[in-house]
C-alpha positions, 0 to 999 in steps of 0.5 A: 472497520469501525468507521466504515472506510473498510467494509466486509466486502472489502477483504480478500484473501490472505497472501504470502509475502518474501522479504528482501531479508529473506523473511516470510509473512502472511498478511490479511489483505483488503482494497481500499476504493481509493486513495489519493497520494498528491493530486492523483486518486487511484482506485481499488488499491489492494493493502495489506497488514503487516503482522507487527505494529512496528512495520513500516507503512510502504507504498509497493511498485503495484501503486507507484506504477499506477502514479506514472513518472516520479522522482525521488528526493532522499535528503529531504524524503518527499516522492515528485510525480510528473 
């Protein structure tokens, strides 16, 4: 909000998530107007804020399915989009 990337109108109601380890967390959420990943631009992407700064940044299935076909190279730590 400090830089103007997110406006008050971008905030959504919070949501409760359950993770693979069984833990549950409440997260604040907002929409980003656009996100560029490689040569693709996605519009109105819902983002969640983790409760800890140590949490990794995640790209969820809801975003990945919008990107079409992709492969993951775990050794090089890259995603390639077709």
